[in-house]
C-alpha positions as MATLAB code, in Angstrom:
seq = 'MQYLGTLSGSSPVIRKYKSSAAMITGIVVLATAADASGQMSTSTTTSFAEALGLHIDLGLTRAVGGPTAYTTTQATIASDGEGIGSVIINPDQILRAHMVTGATGTSITSDTIVTSASNGLTAVGGTSVASPDMNEGMLWYLSGSNVGQSRKITSTSSVTATMIVPFAANAVGDTYCYAAQQIGIRGWTMNTALDRIRVDVATTTACRCAVIGLELNGTTDSYSQLVLTDMAWNPIGA';
ca = [
     -10.845   69.733   27.903;
      -7.458   67.853   26.886;
      -6.732   65.203   24.589;
      -5.074   62.058   26.070;
      -5.064   59.761   23.277;
      -7.540   56.851   21.915;
      -8.718   53.615   23.039;
      -6.547   51.925   20.326;
      -3.496   53.542   20.452;
      -3.608   55.344   16.878;
      -2.568   58.501   16.261;
      -4.621   61.489   16.290;
      -6.425   62.309   13.083;
      -6.994   66.379   12.428;
      -9.140   67.611   10.042;
      -9.900   71.610    9.488;
     -13.525   73.011    9.429;
     -15.087   75.966    8.287;
     -16.541   77.269   11.894;
     -19.977   78.095   12.096;
     -19.869   80.345   15.506;
     -17.405   81.897   17.596;
     -14.732   78.748   19.100;
     -12.497   78.275   22.034;
     -10.229   75.592   21.753;
     -10.869   72.548   24.222;
     -14.435   72.106   23.421;
     -16.516   69.792   21.626;
     -17.843   70.976   18.252;
     -20.805   69.442   16.526;
     -21.855   69.004   12.843;
     -23.829   72.014   11.607;
     -27.923   71.811   11.461;
     -29.446   72.489    8.385;
     -28.912   75.803    6.845;
     -26.326   77.249    9.481;
     -22.946   78.549    8.364;
     -19.857   76.226    8.429;
     -19.107   72.908    9.223;
     -18.711   72.849   12.945;
     -20.896   74.110   15.551;
     -20.529   74.622   19.226;
     -21.818   71.921   21.577;
     -24.010   73.330   24.433;
     -23.688   72.320   28.302;
     -26.207   69.183   27.913;
     -25.550   67.890   24.152;
     -22.645   66.445   22.328;
     -24.783   64.910   19.849;
     -23.727   64.356   16.431;
     -20.072   65.326   17.908;
     -17.135   66.126   15.085;
     -14.254   65.521   18.012;
     -12.309   67.829   19.936;
     -11.358   71.591   18.650;
      -7.915   72.283   19.468;
      -7.365   75.221   17.776;
      -8.488   77.694   14.948;
      -6.128   76.740   12.504;
      -5.887   80.045    9.686;
      -3.546   82.541   11.027;
      -4.106   86.082    9.567;
      -1.062   87.597    7.878;
      -0.504   89.963   10.909;
      -2.023   89.183   14.088;
      -3.648   85.873   15.525;
      -6.270   83.465   14.849;
      -9.301   83.919   12.604;
     -12.370   84.484   13.996;
     -15.841   83.298   13.067;
     -17.349   86.444   11.257;
     -19.906   87.077    8.953;
     -18.317   90.850    8.077;
     -17.814   91.104    4.403;
     -14.539   93.358    4.928;
     -13.330   90.972    7.468;
     -13.686   87.783    5.273;
     -11.897   89.504    2.352;
      -8.914   90.582    4.215;
      -8.543   87.161    6.548;
     -10.208   84.444    5.396;
     -12.987   82.406    6.816;
     -12.669   81.167   10.805;
     -11.063   77.907   10.374;
     -10.249   75.165   13.161;
      -8.688   72.083   13.946;
     -10.308   69.038   15.339;
      -9.327   65.932   16.377;
     -11.828   63.369   14.514;
     -11.113   59.872   16.264;
     -14.320   58.048   17.034;
     -12.233   56.427   20.050;
     -10.553   59.874   21.160;
      -9.986   60.201   25.236;
     -10.742   63.366   26.648;
      -9.687   64.558   29.836;
     -12.274   66.795   31.692;
     -11.594   68.957   34.536;
     -14.250   67.844   37.272;
     -15.863   71.663   38.620;
     -18.959   72.668   40.336;
     -21.474   75.333   38.861;
     -22.482   76.874   35.808;
     -19.260   78.854   36.074;
     -16.685   75.914   36.544;
     -15.601   76.428   40.495;
     -13.815   74.061   42.844;
     -15.119   70.549   43.701;
     -16.864   70.224   47.548;
     -14.676   69.205   50.101;
     -16.248   68.162   53.284;
     -15.305   67.398   56.766;
     -16.235   64.136   58.815;
     -18.813   65.440   61.534;
     -19.543   61.508   63.121;
     -17.004   59.277   62.928;
     -17.321   55.618   61.817;
     -15.542   52.450   63.294;
     -16.975   50.355   60.534;
     -15.792   52.584   57.855;
     -19.250   52.509   55.477;
     -20.288   56.117   56.107;
     -19.370   59.568   55.782;
     -20.936   62.013   57.500;
     -20.197   65.673   56.617;
     -21.986   68.951   56.616;
     -23.396   69.108   53.193;
     -25.795   67.450   51.494;
     -25.038   64.119   49.118;
     -28.547   63.902   48.611;
     -29.831   66.919   46.723;
     -28.152   66.896   44.296;
     -28.170   62.952   44.873;
     -24.108   61.722   44.620;
     -25.654   58.074   44.705;
     -23.500   56.083   42.414;
     -20.721   58.426   42.382;
     -17.568   58.379   43.967;
     -16.246   59.587   47.303;
     -12.575   59.744   48.578;
     -10.294   60.743   51.554;
      -7.920   64.103   51.349;
      -6.578   63.468   54.979;
      -6.873   60.813   57.982;
      -6.676   57.552   57.999;
      -8.203   56.852   54.373;
      -6.414   59.631   52.754;
      -5.586   58.795   49.016;
      -8.462   55.920   49.285;
     -11.748   56.303   47.134;
     -15.143   53.954   47.244;
     -18.247   53.796   45.033;
     -21.302   55.527   47.123;
     -23.946   53.109   46.823;
     -26.995   55.277   48.548;
     -27.300   58.854   50.206;
     -29.284   60.269   52.705;
     -29.103   64.076   53.593;
     -25.338   64.354   54.692;
     -24.657   60.977   54.925;
     -23.120   59.225   51.987;
     -22.872   54.995   52.081;
     -20.806   52.511   50.767;
     -20.850   48.698   50.582;
     -16.862   48.306   50.688;
     -15.632   49.300   53.970;
     -13.093   52.571   54.439;
     -10.522   52.181   57.355;
     -12.279   53.741   60.599;
     -12.876   57.418   59.953;
     -12.397   60.155   62.710;
     -14.280   63.558   63.497;
     -12.120   65.814   61.315;
     -11.148   63.777   58.380;
     -11.720   65.494   54.991;
     -12.958   64.407   51.903;
     -14.499   64.915   48.422;
     -17.491   63.325   46.299;
     -18.539   63.849   42.938;
     -21.501   62.501   40.645;
     -19.095   60.544   38.275;
     -18.358   56.955   37.757;
     -16.912   54.489   35.463;
     -19.202   53.332   32.136;
     -22.069   55.749   33.411;
     -23.269   58.033   30.314;
     -24.918   61.725   30.489;
     -23.035   64.595   31.619;
     -23.445   68.396   32.091;
     -20.988   70.726   30.979;
     -20.054   74.419   32.685;
     -21.056   77.499   30.734;
     -17.984   77.529   28.796;
     -18.344   73.882   27.446;
     -14.732   73.118   28.588;
     -15.197   71.331   31.869;
     -17.537   68.640   33.709;
     -19.721   69.720   36.065;
     -19.863   66.910   39.061;
     -22.190   68.573   40.877;
     -25.127   67.241   38.612;
     -26.269   63.866   38.783;
     -26.154   61.687   36.005;
     -28.770   62.616   33.272;
     -29.079   62.157   29.750;
     -27.280   65.435   28.804;
     -23.968   65.056   27.062;
     -23.421   62.028   25.141;
     -19.994   60.831   26.589;
     -18.885   58.092   29.014;
     -16.430   58.113   31.887;
     -13.628   55.546   31.434;
     -11.171   56.962   34.029;
     -11.020   59.184   37.029;
      -8.288   61.017   38.648;
      -9.099   61.782   42.286;
      -7.049   64.608   43.457;
      -8.196   67.565   45.595;
     -10.852   70.127   44.708;
      -9.108   71.928   42.057;
      -7.125   69.118   40.321;
      -9.494   66.085   39.675;
      -9.993   64.756   36.311;
     -12.330   62.552   34.337;
     -11.416   60.631   31.327;
     -14.055   60.951   28.752;
     -14.953   58.662   25.388;
     -17.863   60.197   23.133;
     -20.566   58.111   22.415;
     -22.448   59.862   19.586;
     -20.478   61.129   17.003;
     -21.159   62.076   13.525;
     -18.966   59.343   12.232;
     -19.926   56.541   14.807;
     -23.731   57.509   16.293;
     -23.534   54.830   18.778;
     -26.335   56.516   20.949;
     -26.177   57.842   24.548;
];
């Protein structure tokens, strides 16, 4: 994930914390549990509870080599110091998460119209939009008369997505994408690496973050803009 800014327009506030696990950059980190080492731990695919913020680097470097990793080996600690990372802690930080599908984070789904709709109220393709359910998500066109246009999905049935606000008439062969993402909805699932957001999973009460913006592009370059809704500094709940 990437840091985009803050809702208030303020500058990022960055603090360095001791790690309690192996870390990578671009993930949300959490306050550590009781009896755990360090001051920050990794989030999980379904939990951002008690978040500290976005981890942006391993800030303590060795005299020779790269960043210091988390370790409990005494000899390594004596020569290299602890694993310490930098975290953006602003409660109103905006995060940019790459939209993916599957635990490993593959491209989002592209589909093709197989039955045209002159009223522009349905998109009938070849893949299911009902399992997992994309209702309340977004659908947008990559080609055809509606290219660049998007609408909220208001119901689904098998391979058919239905909208209330119509597109222009679509045609057989038009291509489109869809995703279980919507402004204001909270509760999402991350990929295994914890740095991207899965849009093939219907909204849940999982990771406590809310969508405030959508960048609807292609299958490999679409993004959600998120704010954390359960931080250690401001735990307002999911």
